[in-house]
N, C-alpha and C positions, 0 to 999 in steps of 0.2 A: 643513568640506562635511558636511553632514547626511546619515547614511546609515542604512539600516536592512536586515534580513532579514524576506523573504516566503516563508512556508511555504503548499504547496499540497496539499489534497490532495481526494480524490473527492466528499464529502459525503455526508449520509446524514441523515433526518427524525427528530427527537427526540420526535414525537409521532404517534399512529396517524391523527389527523386529518389530517397532511399527507402521508399516503402516496400520495393518487393526483397531487397537484400535483409531487410529488418524479418519481413515475415519468414523470409528462409531461415535466418537463424532461429528464431521464436519454435519454428517446426522441425528444428533439429537436421536441417537439411532436406527433410521429406517435400519434393515437389507439393506445391500448394495448388488448388483447382483454380482454374480462371475465373471463377464466378466468385471464389473467396477473395482473390486478390482485389477485385471490380469492388466487392462489397467494402473492404478494407480502405479502397482509394474513396469511395463514396463518403465514408464516416469521416476520415481525415479532412476530406473538404468541406464538410460540414462543420467543423470545428476550427475552420480556418486555414487549415493544409499541414498542420504541424501540433505536435503534442508540446505542453510546455513541461514535462516532467524533468526534463535534463536541467532546465533553469530552475524549476522550483527545489529540486535535488541540491544544486550548487548554493543555494540560499541557505538551506538548512544547513550545510555543512561548513557555510561562514558563520551564521549566525551560532552554531554551535561551537564552533571555535573561537570566537570572540566570548561565548558565554564561560566556557571554561577558563579563559583567561583572565575573566572577572573573578572569578571564584578561586583563582590562586594555582590553577593547575594548567599553565600554558604548553598544550601540545598541538601539533598539526592534525588537521581533520582531512581525511581524503575521501572521496566518494568514487565508486564504481557503479556500473551498470551490467547486467548479467547477459542482456541481449541488444546490447548497443552499446556505442560509445559515450565514455570513457569506459572500455571494457576492463573487465576485472584484473586479466590477465596483464595488460599495460598497466594498471596503475600497482598492482604487486610489482612489478620491476620497479617503479618510481620508488615505492616505500621502500624496496632491496637499497636502491641507489643512496636512497636517503641515511641509510644506517639506523632504519628503526628496529630495535630489540625487542619491545613488547607492543602489540598491536590488539587493540579491543574493536571486535567485528559487531555491530548492529546492522540488522537486516532492518529496512523500514517498512517493515509489515508485522504489524502487533501480536498478530495470531500465528503460533506456529503449526505448521505442517511439513512433514518428510517430503511430501509431494511438490512443495513450492520451495520453501526456505532451505530445507536439506539440498537442492540443487544449489542455492548461492554457494553454501558452505563447501559442497563438492567441488566446484569452480575455485574458490579461494585455496582449498587442497590442492587441487592440481597444480595451481600455479605455484604454490608452494613446493611442490617435487619439481615441477619444470626448472625452476629459478634454481633449485638448491638453498633455499632461504632456509634460517635457522633461527628466526626470530619466534619469540613465544604467542601464539594465539590463543586471546579470552574471547570465545564465543558467547554472545549474548542469544540465548536460546528463544527467549519470549518475554513481552512487557505488556501481555494485554490487559493485566488489572493494576497496572501502576497509577498510583492515585493522581499524579499529576497528567497523565494520560486521560483519564476518566474526565478530570477536571478541563482539559483543554478542549475534548469534545461536547462537554455540557456548557462551555463558554458560547460555544458558537452556535448550538442548539436552542439554548435558552430563550434568544430574543424570540424565536419561531413557534416553540414547542405551546404555549399557553392557548388552552381551549382546543388544540387541534389534535388529532392522530397521528402518533409519531410511527412511522417504519422504519427500524435500523435495518441496515443491509452489510453484507460482504460478499466477497467475488467466492463463486461457487468451485467447487474442485468433484472431481469424479465421485461418486458415493464409493467407490471400492476402496478409499482411505480409511473408512471406517472399521472395514473388514479386520484391519492391523491394530487397531485401538489408537490409531492418530489423535491427538487431542483437539484439532481444528475445529472442530465442530463445536465442541464443548467451550474453547476459549472464544470463538465469536461470539454466542450466545452470551457468554459471562462478561464480556465487554458490554453489549446491548443494555444486559441488565443494571451493573453497575452504572451506566450513564443514567438509565431510567431512574433508577434510586437516589442517585444524586439530585436529580432534578424535580423528584416526587411524582414523577408521571404515573397516572392512573391507568391510560390506554396507548397502550403502544403493541406493536407486533414485530417480528423479525423476518426477514426472508433472505435468500441468494440470489445475487444478480450475476449477470454476465457468464451465463455458462456456455461452456464450448461446444463446439459446432463438430459433435462425434456422436456416435449412435449409441454411446453407454451411457448409463443412468448419470445423471449429476446430483448433487444435494440440493435439497428444496427446502420450502416452499419458493416458487419463483415470485418475483415480485408482482408479476402480471395476476397470480393468481389471487394474491393478496389485495391488488387493485380491484380484482373483478369482485372479491368479497365487499368491499368498502364501498362499490356501488351498489351493491344489493341491497347493503344496510343504510343506503342514502345518504353516505358520509361525502359532504362537499366540500372538504378543503383537508388536506393531509401534508405530514412533512417528511420526507424520505431522507433519513441521516445514515450516510455510510460511515461505519465505524470499523472496515477492515482496509481504509486508505488513508494515507497522512498528506497527499499532496494531490492537486489538480493533473489528471491525465484522461485517456479516450474514455476509460471506462465510468468517469464522472460527466466530463463534458459533452458527451455524445450519449451513453446508456442511459445516463439520469437525466438529464437536462435537454435531451432532445427525444429520444426513445419513450422514457417513461412519464416525461412530461406530457407528451403528446398522446400516449396510449389512455393517462389519466382523463385528461380533457376529454377525449372520445367517450368517457362515462361519466362526464358530467361533474370531474372531481380537479381542483385547483390545486396542483402538487408544487410543493416547496421545497426548496434545498438548502441548509446551513451551508456557509463557506466552508472550504476545506480547511486543514490546519495549516498547511504549507508551512512559514516560518513562524507560527503562533509563538509568541513568547513563552505561552505556559508550556505549548509541546517541546520548545527547544531547551525548557527547563527539564521536562522529563527525561530528554535525552542525555542531558548533561550529569544528571543524578545516575542513568544508568553506566555511562561511560566512567564517571567517578570510581563506581564500586568496582569498575576493572582495573583502574590503572593504580600502579603501586605508589605508595608515598615514598617520596625521595628526598 
């Protein structure tokens, strides 16, 4: 049986020329206001004009393929993006052409939400239907509490955490997800708590970052509100540790490294951030364990 692994990520443009097309995809074809386009352009210019997400995801896929081969499970590892190239449908067509019969699918977001990861799975299923594929699909629903994921985050955070207040963050989603019992909020907070336990942290908090520019309420508390509290408590150094992201991209390089660092500095706080996981060997080991659990022994 020909087996493979597929990693899924959000996707991000690698050139300034692609920003408008990318924004149209993210918004599902709805026209974006001129001010939103200008703001996105300003943010990408601030991080050097492009996102490294595609490059980092490629590195993760290549590292995972090497790790699986070293563990005696030599299978191809593909990667695809929901909102940019390589698009999910394009990669699924390649998987079909390669004769893959069993595909383990892992979304590179540790915490599950129907409002986010559910969309990735929907795109995969649409591609399967459109292409007439009959491959067996093994979905990885969540890995928010995988011991090696927790260890990977702890390894990155440990050099900075000693004696400092730690603020864990995850990407916010609309509050309405809670009404349907979506597990995202519970899982995001559980990941943060697990990393805090692993490092024996006594003073830590949790907040949501990167809320959307819509009128509906989004999950909180916001990072800004927690930093305001730190300032009132005369906290002078803090570490912001994103545990909902596994690679560098705009929400790390701009939202954290520029916006939050500036916001904190204006309140007398020096804000630090651990390195992103990217192709961390421990994180790749976590992905390998997850993938191997879905691969059949042959």
